[in-house]
KEKEKE-161864 format. One line per field, with one value per residue (C-alpha): residue number from 0; x, y, z; residue in one letter. Coordinates in nm, 2 decimals. Example, Ala and Ser with C-alpha at 12.3 -4.5 7.8 and 13.67 -1.06 7.14 Angstrom:
<recs>
seq = (0 / 1) .
px = (1.23 / 1.37) .
py = (-0.45 / -0.11) .
pz = (0.78 / 0.71) .
type = (A / S) .
</recs>
This chain:
<recs>
seq = (0 / 1 / 2 / 3 / 4 / 5 / 6 / 7 / 8 / 9 / 10 / 11 / 12 / 13 / 14 / 15 / 16 / 17 / 18 / 19 / 20 / 21 / 22 / 23 / 24 / 25 / 26 / 27 / 28 / 29 / 30 / 31 / 32 / 33 / 34 / 35 / 36 / 37 / 38 / 39 / 40 / 41 / 42 / 43 / 44 / 45 / 46 / 47 / 48 / 49 / 50 / 51 / 52 / 53 / 54 / 55 / 56 / 57 / 58 / 59 / 60 / 61 / 62 / 63 / 64 / 65 / 66 / 67 / 68 / 69 / 70 / 71 / 72 / 73 / 74 / 75 / 76 / 77 / 78 / 79 / 80 / 81 / 82 / 83 / 84 / 85 / 86 / 87 / 88 / 89 / 90 / 91 / 92 / 93 / 94 / 95 / 96 / 97 / 98 / 99 / 100 / 101 / 102 / 103 / 104 / 105 / 106 / 107 / 108 / 109 / 110 / 111 / 112 / 113 / 114 / 115 / 116 / 117 / 118 / 119 / 120 / 121 / 122 / 123 / 124 / 125 / 126 / 127 / 128 / 129 / 130 / 131 / 132 / 133 / 134 / 135 / 136 / 137 / 138 / 139 / 140 / 141 / 142 / 143 / 144 / 145 / 146 / 147 / 148 / 149 / 150 / 151 / 152 / 153 / 154 / 155 / 156 / 157 / 158 / 159 / 160 / 161 / 162 / 163 / 164 / 165 / 166 / 167 / 168 / 169 / 170 / 171 / 172 / 173 / 174 / 175 / 176 / 177 / 178 / 179 / 180 / 181 / 182 / 183 / 184 / 185 / 186 / 187 / 188 / 189 / 190 / 191 / 192 / 193 / 194 / 195 / 196 / 197 / 198 / 199 / 200 / 201 / 202 / 203 / 204 / 205 / 206 / 207 / 208 / 209 / 210 / 211 / 212 / 213 / 214 / 215 / 216 / 217 / 218 / 219 / 220 / 221 / 222 / 223 / 224 / 225 / 226 / 227 / 228 / 229 / 230 / 231 / 232 / 233 / 234 / 235 / 236 / 237 / 238 / 239 / 240 / 241 / 242 / 243 / 244 / 245 / 246 / 247 / 248 / 249 / 250 / 251 / 252 / 253 / 254 / 255 / 256 / 257 / 258 / 259 / 260 / 261 / 262 / 263 / 264 / 265 / 266 / 267 / 268 / 269 / 270 / 271 / 272 / 273 / 274 / 275 / 276 / 277 / 278 / 279 / 280 / 281 / 282 / 283 / 284 / 285 / 286 / 287 / 288 / 289 / 290 / 291 / 292 / 293 / 294 / 295 / 296 / 297 / 298 / 299 / 300 / 301 / 302 / 303 / 304 / 305) .
px = (0.02 / 0.29 / 0.43 / 0.07 / 0.07 / 0.46 / 0.29 / 0.02 / 0.21 / 0.47 / 0.16 / 0.08 / -0.30 / -0.33 / -0.17 / -0.45 / -0.71 / -0.52 / -0.70 / -1.02 / -0.94 / -1.06 / -1.44 / -1.39 / -1.50 / -1.84 / -1.89 / -1.89 / -2.08 / -2.38 / -2.34 / -2.28 / -2.61 / -2.59 / -2.49 / -2.32 / -2.09 / -2.05 / -1.94 / -1.70 / -1.54 / -1.49 / -1.34 / -1.09 / -1.05 / -0.94 / -0.73 / -0.54 / -0.48 / -0.33 / -0.12 / 0.01 / 0.09 / 0.28 / 0.47 / 0.55 / 0.69 / 0.90 / 1.00 / 1.13 / 1.29 / 1.51 / 1.58 / 1.62 / 2.02 / 1.98 / 1.67 / 1.87 / 2.12 / 1.81 / 1.70 / 1.33 / 1.31 / 1.49 / 1.20 / 0.99 / 0.97 / 1.18 / 1.49 / 1.41 / 1.43 / 1.10 / 0.98 / 1.24 / 1.32 / 1.20 / 0.86 / 0.81 / 0.89 / 0.66 / 0.39 / 0.43 / 0.45 / 0.07 / -0.08 / 0.05 / -0.06 / -0.43 / -0.39 / -0.39 / -0.65 / -0.92 / -0.86 / -0.89 / -1.22 / -1.35 / -1.22 / -0.92 / -0.88 / -0.86 / -0.60 / -0.38 / -0.38 / -0.33 / -0.02 / 0.11 / 0.08 / 0.25 / 0.54 / 0.60 / 0.61 / 0.87 / 1.08 / 0.97 / 1.16 / 1.44 / 1.53 / 1.32 / 1.31 / 1.62 / 1.55 / 1.47 / 1.16 / 1.08 / 1.00 / 0.68 / 0.59 / 0.53 / 0.34 / 0.12 / 0.08 / 0.00 / -0.28 / -0.39 / -0.41 / -0.63 / -0.90 / -0.86 / -0.87 / -1.27 / -1.36 / -1.30 / -1.43 / -1.75 / -1.75 / -1.85 / -1.68 / -1.38 / -1.36 / -1.03 / -1.05 / -1.13 / -0.78 / -0.59 / -0.73 / -0.64 / -0.26 / -0.18 / -0.36 / -0.13 / 0.19 / 0.08 / 0.05 / 0.38 / 0.58 / 0.43 / 0.57 / 0.93 / 0.91 / 0.81 / 1.10 / 1.36 / 1.30 / 1.22 / 1.52 / 1.75 / 2.13 / 1.97 / 1.76 / 1.96 / 2.00 / 1.60 / 1.53 / 1.84 / 1.69 / 1.62 / 1.96 / 1.90 / 1.60 / 1.68 / 1.46 / 1.35 / 1.26 / 1.08 / 0.87 / 0.81 / 0.66 / 0.43 / 0.30 / 0.29 / 0.10 / -0.16 / -0.24 / -0.26 / -0.50 / -0.69 / -0.76 / -0.78 / -1.05 / -1.25 / -1.25 / -1.38 / -1.68 / -1.77 / -1.73 / -1.91 / -2.24 / -2.50 / -2.93 / -3.03 / -3.38 / -3.65 / -3.79 / -3.47 / -3.47 / -3.86 / -3.72 / -3.42 / -3.33 / -3.21 / -2.85 / -2.76 / -3.01 / -2.73 / -2.67 / -2.26 / -2.34 / -2.06 / -1.92 / -2.02 / -1.80 / -1.47 / -1.43 / -1.42 / -1.10 / -0.98 / -0.98 / -0.82 / -0.56 / -0.44 / -0.49 / -0.24 / 0.02 / -0.05 / 0.01 / 0.37 / 0.55 / 0.36 / 0.32 / 0.61 / 0.41 / 0.28 / 0.54 / 0.29 / -0.04 / -0.24 / -0.21 / -0.24 / -0.57 / -0.72 / -0.58 / -0.63 / -0.97 / -0.99 / -0.90 / -1.08 / -1.41 / -1.36 / -1.31 / -1.64 / -1.79 / -1.67 / -1.81 / -2.12 / -2.22 / -2.02 / -2.30 / -2.60 / -2.57 / -2.48 / -2.75 / -3.02 / -3.04 / -3.17 / -3.45 / -3.59) .
py = (0.00 / 0.22 / 0.17 / 0.22 / 0.58 / 0.69 / 0.59 / 0.77 / 1.11 / 1.06 / 1.02 / 1.43 / 1.38 / 1.73 / 1.83 / 1.68 / 1.99 / 2.13 / 1.87 / 2.03 / 2.19 / 1.92 / 2.05 / 2.41 / 2.31 / 2.15 / 2.36 / 2.73 / 2.54 / 2.46 / 2.10 / 2.00 / 1.86 / 1.62 / 1.32 / 1.17 / 1.41 / 1.42 / 1.06 / 1.08 / 1.44 / 1.26 / 0.95 / 1.20 / 1.35 / 1.02 / 0.95 / 1.30 / 1.24 / 0.87 / 1.06 / 1.31 / 1.08 / 0.90 / 1.17 / 1.35 / 0.94 / 0.99 / 1.32 / 1.21 / 0.92 / 1.12 / 1.35 / 1.10 / 1.19 / 1.57 / 1.55 / 1.34 / 1.68 / 1.93 / 2.05 / 2.01 / 1.71 / 1.47 / 1.40 / 1.29 / 0.90 / 0.83 / 1.05 / 0.96 / 0.56 / 0.50 / 0.34 / 0.16 / 0.32 / -0.01 / -0.03 / 0.36 / 0.24 / -0.05 / 0.20 / 0.44 / 0.25 / 0.07 / 0.46 / 0.58 / 0.22 / 0.31 / 0.65 / 0.53 / 0.30 / 0.49 / 0.76 / 0.48 / 0.38 / 0.76 / 0.85 / 0.77 / 1.16 / 1.18 / 0.90 / 1.08 / 1.36 / 1.16 / 0.99 / 1.32 / 1.48 / 1.14 / 1.23 / 1.58 / 1.51 / 1.25 / 1.51 / 1.76 / 1.55 / 1.48 / 1.78 / 2.04 / 2.17 / 2.29 / 2.47 / 2.87 / 3.01 / 2.71 / 2.52 / 2.78 / 2.74 / 2.32 / 2.41 / 2.62 / 2.36 / 2.08 / 2.29 / 2.34 / 1.97 / 1.95 / 2.15 / 2.01 / 1.65 / 1.78 / 1.93 / 1.60 / 1.39 / 1.57 / 1.67 / 1.98 / 2.33 / 2.49 / 2.89 / 3.01 / 3.25 / 2.98 / 2.84 / 3.17 / 3.23 / 2.91 / 2.94 / 3.30 / 3.24 / 2.91 / 3.10 / 3.36 / 3.11 / 2.93 / 3.29 / 3.36 / 3.04 / 3.08 / 3.44 / 3.33 / 3.06 / 3.26 / 3.52 / 3.28 / 3.07 / 3.35 / 3.18 / 2.81 / 2.89 / 2.73 / 2.40 / 2.37 / 2.44 / 2.48 / 2.72 / 2.97 / 3.05 / 3.18 / 3.37 / 3.80 / 3.90 / 4.21 / 3.96 / 3.72 / 4.08 / 4.18 / 3.81 / 3.85 / 4.16 / 4.08 / 3.78 / 3.91 / 4.15 / 3.86 / 3.67 / 4.02 / 4.08 / 3.71 / 3.64 / 3.96 / 3.91 / 3.53 / 3.68 / 3.95 / 3.66 / 3.38 / 3.37 / 3.34 / 3.39 / 3.64 / 3.59 / 3.72 / 3.84 / 4.05 / 4.20 / 4.30 / 4.47 / 4.61 / 4.89 / 4.82 / 4.94 / 4.65 / 4.39 / 4.22 / 3.86 / 3.90 / 3.86 / 3.64 / 3.97 / 4.04 / 3.79 / 4.04 / 4.19 / 3.82 / 3.76 / 4.10 / 4.10 / 3.74 / 3.85 / 4.16 / 3.91 / 3.65 / 3.96 / 4.06 / 3.72 / 3.72 / 4.05 / 4.13 / 3.84 / 3.62 / 3.32 / 3.19 / 2.90 / 2.64 / 2.77 / 2.47 / 2.54 / 2.91 / 2.89 / 2.66 / 2.78 / 3.19 / 3.29 / 3.58 / 3.41 / 3.09 / 3.34 / 3.50 / 3.17 / 3.05 / 3.39 / 3.38 / 2.98 / 3.08 / 3.39 / 3.15 / 2.86 / 3.11 / 3.25 / 3.00 / 2.75 / 2.95 / 3.29 / 3.16 / 2.96 / 3.27) .
pz = (0.00 / 0.06 / -0.28 / -0.42 / -0.23 / -0.35 / -0.68 / -0.71 / -0.54 / -0.79 / -1.03 / -0.92 / -0.93 / -0.82 / -1.21 / -1.34 / -1.35 / -1.63 / -1.84 / -1.76 / -2.08 / -2.27 / -2.16 / -2.31 / -2.64 / -2.51 / -2.29 / -2.52 / -2.78 / -2.51 / -2.56 / -2.18 / -2.20 / -2.45 / -2.26 / -2.57 / -2.59 / -2.23 / -2.20 / -2.49 / -2.38 / -1.98 / -2.15 / -2.31 / -1.98 / -1.82 / -2.13 / -2.08 / -1.68 / -1.78 / -1.99 / -1.75 / -1.50 / -1.74 / -1.86 / -1.50 / -1.40 / -1.70 / -1.64 / -1.27 / -1.48 / -1.69 / -1.41 / -1.09 / -1.11 / -1.07 / -0.83 / -0.54 / -0.56 / -0.55 / -0.20 / -0.23 / -0.54 / -0.36 / -0.15 / -0.50 / -0.45 / -0.69 / -0.63 / -0.27 / -0.36 / -0.23 / -0.55 / -0.77 / -1.11 / -1.30 / -1.10 / -1.19 / -1.55 / -1.57 / -1.43 / -1.65 / -1.99 / -1.85 / -1.82 / -2.16 / -2.29 / -2.13 / -2.22 / -2.58 / -2.52 / -2.40 / -2.63 / -2.94 / -2.76 / -2.84 / -3.16 / -3.39 / -3.42 / -3.05 / -3.01 / -3.24 / -3.01 / -2.74 / -2.94 / -3.02 / -2.65 / -2.53 / -2.78 / -2.72 / -2.34 / -2.41 / -2.65 / -2.35 / -2.09 / -2.27 / -2.45 / -2.53 / -2.17 / -2.17 / -2.45 / -2.37 / -2.43 / -2.67 / -2.37 / -2.31 / -2.66 / -2.60 / -2.25 / -2.46 / -2.73 / -2.45 / -2.35 / -2.69 / -2.81 / -2.51 / -2.65 / -2.98 / -2.84 / -2.65 / -2.99 / -3.17 / -2.89 / -2.91 / -3.29 / -3.21 / -3.40 / -3.22 / -3.22 / -3.34 / -3.11 / -2.79 / -2.91 / -2.91 / -2.54 / -2.45 / -2.60 / -2.45 / -2.09 / -2.10 / -2.19 / -1.91 / -1.63 / -1.80 / -1.80 / -1.46 / -1.33 / -1.46 / -1.29 / -1.00 / -1.00 / -1.08 / -0.81 / -0.52 / -0.56 / -0.68 / -0.70 / -0.70 / -0.99 / -1.22 / -0.99 / -0.99 / -1.35 / -1.59 / -1.84 / -1.57 / -1.60 / -1.95 / -1.89 / -1.79 / -1.53 / -1.74 / -2.01 / -1.83 / -1.71 / -2.04 / -2.16 / -1.84 / -1.94 / -2.30 / -2.30 / -1.97 / -2.25 / -2.51 / -2.30 / -2.23 / -2.59 / -2.76 / -2.51 / -2.56 / -2.92 / -2.85 / -2.66 / -2.92 / -3.17 / -3.01 / -3.15 / -2.86 / -2.89 / -2.63 / -2.46 / -2.61 / -2.26 / -2.21 / -2.61 / -2.49 / -2.19 / -2.23 / -2.49 / -2.82 / -2.81 / -2.56 / -2.65 / -2.79 / -2.84 / -2.72 / -2.38 / -2.27 / -2.31 / -1.93 / -1.84 / -1.96 / -1.62 / -1.42 / -1.63 / -1.60 / -1.23 / -1.26 / -1.43 / -1.27 / -0.93 / -1.09 / -1.15 / -0.79 / -0.69 / -0.92 / -0.83 / -0.49 / -0.30 / -0.52 / -0.61 / -0.91 / -0.88 / -0.88 / -1.11 / -1.02 / -0.62 / -0.65 / -0.87 / -0.60 / -0.28 / -0.31 / -0.24 / -0.43 / -0.72 / -0.67 / -0.60 / -0.94 / -1.12 / -0.95 / -1.10 / -1.43 / -1.42 / -1.32 / -1.55 / -1.81 / -1.78 / -1.76 / -2.05 / -2.25 / -2.07 / -1.90 / -2.05 / -2.43 / -2.25 / -2.05) .
type = (M / K / K / V / S / Y / L / L / Q / A / A / R / P / T / Q / W / V / K / N / L / A / T / F / A / A / I / F / F / T / G / N / L / T / D / E / S / K / L / V / A / V / S / L / T / F / L / S / F / C / L / A / A / S / S / T / Y / L / F / N / D / L / V / D / I / S / S / D / I / L / H / S / S / K / R / S / R / P / L / A / A / K / K / I / S / A / N / L / A / L / A / V / C / A / V / L / A / L / F / A / L / L / V / S / F / L / V / A / Y / E / V / F / L / V / V / L / L / Y / L / S / L / Q / I / A / Y / S / L / Y / L / K / K / V / I / L / L / E / L / L / V / I / A / F / G / F / M / L / R / V / F / A / G / S / F / A / A / Q / V / A / L / S / S / W / L / I / L / S / V / M / M / L / S / L / F / L / A / V / G / K / R / R / S / E / T / T / L / L / G / N / L / A / A / S / H / R / S / T / L / A / S / Y / P / I / N / L / L / D / G / L / V / F / L / S / A / T / S / S / L / I / T / Y / S / L / F / T / F / N / E / P / R / S / S / S / S / L / L / I / D / I / L / P / S / T / I / S / S / S / K / W / L / M / V / T / I / P / A / V / V / Y / G / I / F / R / Y / L / Y / L / I / F / E / K / R / E / G / E / S / P / E / K / I / L / L / Q / D / K / P / L / L / A / T / I / I / V / W / L / I / L / C / T / S / I / I / Y / L / L / P / T / I) .
</recs>
Protein backbone atom coordinates (compact mmCIF):
# COMPACT_ATOMS: atom_id res chain seq x y z
CA MET A 1 0.00 0.00 0.00
CA LYS A 2 2.89 2.37 0.66
CA LYS A 3 4.22 1.81 -2.84
CA VAL A 4 0.78 2.54 -4.25
CA SER A 5 0.70 5.76 -2.24
CA TYR A 6 4.15 6.74 -3.48
CA LEU A 7 3.18 5.94 -7.08
CA LEU A 8 0.08 8.11 -6.73
CA GLN A 9 2.23 10.91 -5.36
CA ALA A 10 4.62 10.58 -8.31
CA ALA A 11 1.66 10.63 -10.70
CA ARG A 12 0.78 14.12 -9.39
CA PRO A 13 -3.04 13.99 -9.49
CA THR A 14 -3.19 17.66 -8.47
CA GLN A 15 -1.97 18.45 -11.98
CA TRP A 16 -5.04 16.81 -13.52
CA VAL A 17 -6.92 20.09 -13.18
CA LYS A 18 -5.09 21.19 -16.35
CA ASN A 19 -6.94 18.51 -18.30
CA LEU A 20 -10.26 20.30 -17.72
CA ALA A 21 -9.30 22.17 -20.89
CA THR A 22 -10.74 19.16 -22.75
CA PHE A 23 -14.23 20.38 -21.76
CA ALA A 24 -13.73 23.87 -23.26
CA ALA A 25 -15.22 23.13 -26.69
CA ILE A 26 -18.29 21.25 -25.45
CA PHE A 27 -18.94 23.85 -22.73
CA PHE A 28 -18.79 26.96 -24.89
CA THR A 29 -20.79 25.42 -27.74
CA GLY A 30 -23.68 24.66 -25.38
CA ASN A 31 -23.40 20.88 -25.69
CA LEU A 32 -22.52 20.09 -22.09
CA THR A 33 -26.02 18.68 -21.53
CA ASP A 34 -25.68 16.26 -24.43
CA GLU A 35 -25.08 12.95 -22.64
CA SER A 36 -23.27 11.15 -25.47
CA LYS A 37 -20.92 14.08 -26.07
CA LEU A 38 -20.33 14.52 -22.34
CA VAL A 39 -19.36 10.86 -21.95
CA ALA A 40 -16.96 11.09 -24.90
CA VAL A 41 -15.26 14.21 -23.51
CA SER A 42 -15.13 12.71 -20.01
CA LEU A 43 -13.27 9.70 -21.41
CA THR A 44 -10.94 12.10 -23.21
CA PHE A 45 -10.31 13.86 -19.91
CA LEU A 46 -9.51 10.48 -18.32
CA SER A 47 -7.16 9.65 -21.18
CA PHE A 48 -5.22 12.89 -20.68
CA CYS A 49 -5.04 12.30 -16.93
CA LEU A 50 -3.45 8.90 -17.56
CA ALA A 51 -1.14 10.33 -20.20
CA ALA A 52 -0.08 13.24 -17.99
CA SER A 53 0.73 10.97 -15.04
CA SER A 54 2.70 8.73 -17.36
CA THR A 55 4.80 11.67 -18.55
CA TYR A 56 5.39 12.89 -14.97
CA LEU A 57 6.81 9.49 -14.09
CA PHE A 58 8.95 9.52 -17.23
CA ASN A 59 10.22 13.00 -16.44
CA ASP A 60 11.18 11.94 -12.91
CA LEU A 61 13.01 8.94 -14.34
CA VAL A 62 15.00 11.19 -16.67
CA ASP A 63 15.81 13.68 -13.89
CA ILE A 64 16.42 11.21 -11.07
CA SER A 65 20.17 11.92 -10.84
CA SER A 66 19.71 15.69 -10.66
CA ASP A 67 16.67 15.45 -8.36
CA ILE A 68 18.73 13.58 -5.77
CA LEU A 69 21.00 16.63 -5.48
CA HIS A 70 18.12 19.11 -5.35
CA SER A 71 16.96 20.54 -2.01
CA SER A 72 13.24 19.91 -2.54
CA LYS A 73 13.06 17.48 -5.47
CA ARG A 74 15.05 14.90 -3.51
CA SER A 75 11.85 14.14 -1.59
CA ARG A 76 10.10 12.91 -4.74
CA PRO A 77 9.36 9.17 -4.53
CA LEU A 78 11.85 8.19 -7.23
CA ALA A 79 14.67 10.43 -6.02
CA ALA A 80 14.07 9.31 -2.43
CA LYS A 81 14.15 5.66 -3.60
CA LYS A 82 10.70 4.99 -2.19
CA ILE A 83 9.87 3.29 -5.47
CA SER A 84 12.28 1.62 -7.87
CA ALA A 85 13.07 2.90 -11.34
CA ASN A 86 11.89 -0.37 -12.88
CA LEU A 87 8.52 -0.14 -11.14
CA ALA A 88 8.11 3.49 -12.18
CA LEU A 89 9.00 2.65 -15.78
CA ALA A 90 6.49 -0.22 -15.83
CA VAL A 91 3.70 1.95 -14.43
CA CYS A 92 4.66 4.72 -16.85
CA ALA A 93 4.27 2.35 -19.81
CA VAL A 94 0.98 0.92 -18.51
CA LEU A 95 -0.51 4.38 -17.99
CA ALA A 96 0.54 5.45 -21.48
CA LEU A 97 -0.97 2.33 -23.03
CA PHE A 98 -4.26 2.78 -21.15
CA ALA A 99 -4.33 6.45 -22.16
CA LEU A 100 -3.99 5.47 -25.82
CA LEU A 101 -6.54 2.68 -25.46
CA VAL A 102 -9.16 4.93 -23.88
CA SER A 103 -8.57 7.65 -26.48
CA PHE A 104 -8.89 5.12 -29.31
CA LEU A 105 -12.25 4.01 -27.90
CA VAL A 106 -13.43 7.62 -28.07
CA ALA A 107 -12.29 8.47 -31.60
CA TYR A 108 -9.36 7.89 -33.90
CA GLU A 109 -8.67 11.64 -34.00
CA VAL A 110 -8.50 11.76 -30.20
CA PHE A 111 -6.08 8.83 -30.27
CA LEU A 112 -3.79 10.73 -32.62
CA VAL A 113 -3.91 13.84 -30.41
CA VAL A 114 -3.05 11.84 -27.28
CA LEU A 115 -0.26 10.07 -29.14
CA LEU A 116 1.10 13.46 -30.25
CA TYR A 117 0.82 14.74 -26.68
CA LEU A 118 2.77 11.78 -25.29
CA SER A 119 5.45 12.15 -27.98
CA LEU A 120 5.73 15.86 -27.30
CA GLN A 121 6.07 15.33 -23.55
CA ILE A 122 8.76 12.69 -24.03
CA ALA A 123 10.68 15.10 -26.26
CA TYR A 124 10.14 17.82 -23.66
CA SER A 125 11.54 15.68 -20.85
CA LEU A 126 14.54 14.59 -22.90
CA TYR A 127 15.49 17.85 -24.56
CA LEU A 128 12.92 20.59 -25.21
CA LYS A 129 12.67 21.73 -21.58
CA LYS A 130 16.32 22.78 -21.84
CA VAL A 131 15.64 25.22 -24.70
CA ILE A 132 14.61 28.68 -23.51
CA LEU A 133 11.37 30.14 -24.93
CA LEU A 134 10.66 26.96 -26.90
CA GLU A 135 9.84 25.16 -23.65
CA LEU A 136 7.13 27.78 -22.97
CA LEU A 137 5.60 27.23 -26.40
CA VAL A 138 5.57 23.47 -25.81
CA ILE A 139 3.56 24.00 -22.62
CA ALA A 140 1.06 26.19 -24.47
CA PHE A 141 0.80 23.67 -27.32
CA GLY A 142 0.03 20.96 -24.77
CA PHE A 143 -3.02 22.91 -23.61
CA MET A 144 -4.13 23.47 -27.18
CA LEU A 145 -3.94 19.72 -27.80
CA ARG A 146 -6.29 19.18 -24.86
CA VAL A 147 -8.81 21.61 -26.35
CA PHE A 148 -8.57 20.00 -29.80
CA ALA A 149 -9.02 16.53 -28.30
CA GLY A 150 -12.19 17.63 -26.51
CA SER A 151 -13.49 19.14 -29.74
CA PHE A 152 -12.78 15.95 -31.69
CA ALA A 153 -14.42 13.82 -28.99
CA ALA A 154 -17.61 15.89 -28.94
CA GLN A 155 -17.54 16.50 -32.71
CA VAL A 156 -18.23 20.20 -32.30
CA ALA A 157 -16.79 23.19 -34.12
CA LEU A 158 -13.90 24.90 -32.38
CA SER A 159 -13.62 28.68 -32.31
CA SER A 160 -10.24 29.98 -33.47
CA TRP A 161 -10.47 32.70 -30.83
CA LEU A 162 -10.99 30.08 -28.14
CA ILE A 163 -7.82 28.31 -29.27
CA LEU A 164 -5.88 31.58 -29.16
CA SER A 165 -7.33 32.42 -25.74
CA VAL A 166 -6.19 29.07 -24.34
CA MET A 167 -2.77 29.47 -25.91
CA MET A 168 -2.24 32.99 -24.52
CA LEU A 169 -3.54 32.09 -21.06
CA SER A 170 -1.33 29.00 -20.84
CA LEU A 171 1.66 31.10 -21.93
CA PHE A 172 0.79 33.64 -19.25
CA LEU A 173 0.70 30.95 -16.56
CA ALA A 174 3.93 29.35 -17.83
CA VAL A 175 5.86 32.63 -17.97
CA GLY A 176 4.49 33.62 -14.57
CA LYS A 177 5.72 30.32 -13.20
CA ARG A 178 9.22 30.90 -14.58
CA ARG A 179 9.26 34.44 -13.23
CA SER A 180 8.25 33.29 -9.75
CA GLU A 181 10.81 30.48 -9.76
CA THR A 182 13.56 32.92 -10.71
CA THR A 183 12.77 35.43 -7.96
CA LEU A 184 12.06 32.87 -5.25
CA LEU A 185 15.06 30.62 -5.81
CA GLY A 186 17.62 33.32 -6.62
CA ASN A 187 21.05 31.77 -7.08
CA LEU A 188 19.56 28.29 -6.74
CA ALA A 189 17.25 28.80 -9.74
CA ALA A 190 19.61 27.09 -12.21
CA SER A 191 19.79 23.96 -10.07
CA HIS A 192 15.99 23.81 -9.98
CA ARG A 193 15.57 24.32 -13.74
CA SER A 194 18.55 24.78 -16.07
CA THR A 195 16.76 27.23 -18.39
CA LEU A 196 16.18 29.69 -15.54
CA ALA A 197 19.86 30.67 -15.71
CA SER A 198 19.29 31.89 -19.29
CA TYR A 199 16.19 34.01 -18.63
CA PRO A 200 16.95 37.69 -17.88
CA ILE A 201 14.46 38.96 -15.29
CA ASN A 202 13.58 41.89 -17.55
CA LEU A 203 12.68 39.51 -20.36
CA LEU A 204 10.42 37.49 -18.07
CA ASP A 205 8.72 40.68 -16.84
CA GLY A 206 8.08 41.75 -20.42
CA LEU A 207 6.76 38.32 -21.40
CA VAL A 208 4.45 38.24 -18.39
CA PHE A 209 2.81 41.56 -19.33
CA LEU A 210 2.75 40.71 -23.02
CA SER A 211 1.04 37.36 -22.45
CA ALA A 212 -1.37 38.92 -19.93
CA THR A 213 -2.38 41.58 -22.46
CA SER A 214 -2.72 38.99 -25.21
CA SER A 215 -4.91 36.84 -22.96
CA LEU A 216 -7.28 39.74 -22.33
CA ILE A 217 -7.47 40.70 -26.01
CA THR A 218 -8.01 37.19 -27.35
CA TYR A 219 -10.64 36.35 -24.72
CA SER A 220 -12.48 39.61 -25.39
CA LEU A 221 -12.50 38.88 -29.12
CA PHE A 222 -13.67 35.32 -28.39
CA THR A 223 -16.68 36.59 -26.43
CA PHE A 224 -17.46 39.17 -29.10
CA ASN A 225 -17.34 36.64 -31.94
CA GLU A 226 -19.11 33.82 -30.11
CA PRO A 227 -22.70 33.64 -31.45
CA ARG A 228 -25.25 33.42 -28.67
CA SER A 229 -29.01 33.90 -28.79
CA SER A 230 -30.29 36.46 -26.32
CA SER A 231 -33.54 35.82 -24.48
CA SER A 232 -36.70 37.15 -26.09
CA LEU A 233 -37.77 38.57 -22.72
CA LEU A 234 -34.60 40.63 -22.37
CA ILE A 235 -34.91 41.88 -25.93
CA ASP A 236 -38.37 43.23 -25.10
CA ILE A 237 -37.30 44.77 -21.79
CA LEU A 238 -33.83 46.18 -22.45
CA PRO A 239 -33.04 49.17 -24.65
CA SER A 240 -32.08 48.21 -28.18
CA THR A 241 -28.53 49.53 -27.62
CA ILE A 242 -27.74 46.70 -25.17
CA SER A 243 -30.13 43.95 -26.28
CA SER A 244 -27.29 42.16 -28.00
CA SER A 245 -26.58 38.46 -28.39
CA LYS A 246 -22.99 39.01 -27.22
CA TRP A 247 -23.74 38.42 -23.55
CA LEU A 248 -20.52 36.50 -22.97
CA MET A 249 -18.83 39.90 -22.96
CA VAL A 250 -20.32 40.33 -19.48
CA THR A 251 -17.67 37.87 -18.27
CA ILE A 252 -14.75 40.06 -19.40
CA PRO A 253 -14.49 42.02 -16.10
CA ALA A 254 -14.10 38.75 -14.19
CA VAL A 255 -11.26 37.69 -16.51
CA VAL A 256 -9.64 41.12 -16.18
CA TYR A 257 -9.73 40.91 -12.39
CA GLY A 258 -8.47 37.31 -12.43
CA ILE A 259 -5.44 38.23 -14.54
CA PHE A 260 -4.75 41.35 -12.47
CA ARG A 261 -4.97 39.29 -9.29
CA TYR A 262 -2.56 36.73 -10.68
CA LEU A 263 -0.12 39.50 -11.62
CA TYR A 264 -0.38 40.79 -8.06
CA LEU A 265 0.42 37.34 -6.69
CA ILE A 266 3.44 37.03 -8.99
CA PHE A 267 4.99 40.43 -8.35
CA GLU A 268 3.87 41.36 -4.83
CA LYS A 269 3.30 38.03 -3.08
CA ARG A 270 6.03 36.31 -5.13
CA GLU A 271 3.80 33.37 -5.81
CA GLY A 272 3.06 31.68 -9.12
CA GLU A 273 5.56 28.82 -9.08
CA SER A 274 2.63 26.41 -8.81
CA PRO A 275 -0.34 27.78 -10.83
CA GLU A 276 -2.66 24.87 -10.03
CA LYS A 277 -2.22 25.45 -6.28
CA ILE A 278 -2.72 29.20 -6.55
CA LEU A 279 -5.92 28.77 -8.55
CA LEU A 280 -7.33 26.55 -5.81
CA GLN A 281 -5.88 28.18 -2.69
CA ASP A 282 -6.05 31.94 -3.30
CA LYS A 283 -9.58 32.82 -2.17
CA PRO A 284 -10.11 35.97 -4.27
CA LEU A 285 -8.87 34.19 -7.39
CA LEU A 286 -10.93 31.08 -6.67
CA ALA A 287 -14.02 33.23 -6.07
CA THR A 288 -13.40 34.99 -9.39
CA ILE A 289 -13.21 31.66 -11.22
CA ILE A 290 -16.47 30.53 -9.61
CA VAL A 291 -18.20 33.78 -10.56
CA TRP A 292 -16.88 33.45 -14.11
CA LEU A 293 -18.18 29.87 -14.36
CA ILE A 294 -21.61 30.88 -13.03
CA LEU A 295 -21.84 33.75 -15.50
CA CYS A 296 -20.75 31.60 -18.46
CA THR A 297 -23.10 28.77 -17.53
CA SER A 298 -26.04 31.14 -17.06
CA ILE A 299 -25.43 32.94 -20.36
CA ILE A 300 -24.85 29.82 -22.45
CA TYR A 301 -27.39 27.43 -20.92
CA LEU A 302 -30.04 29.46 -19.08
CA LEU A 303 -30.36 32.80 -20.84
CA PRO A 304 -31.65 31.43 -24.21
CA THR A 305 -34.50 29.61 -22.39
CA ILE A 306 -35.89 32.72 -20.69
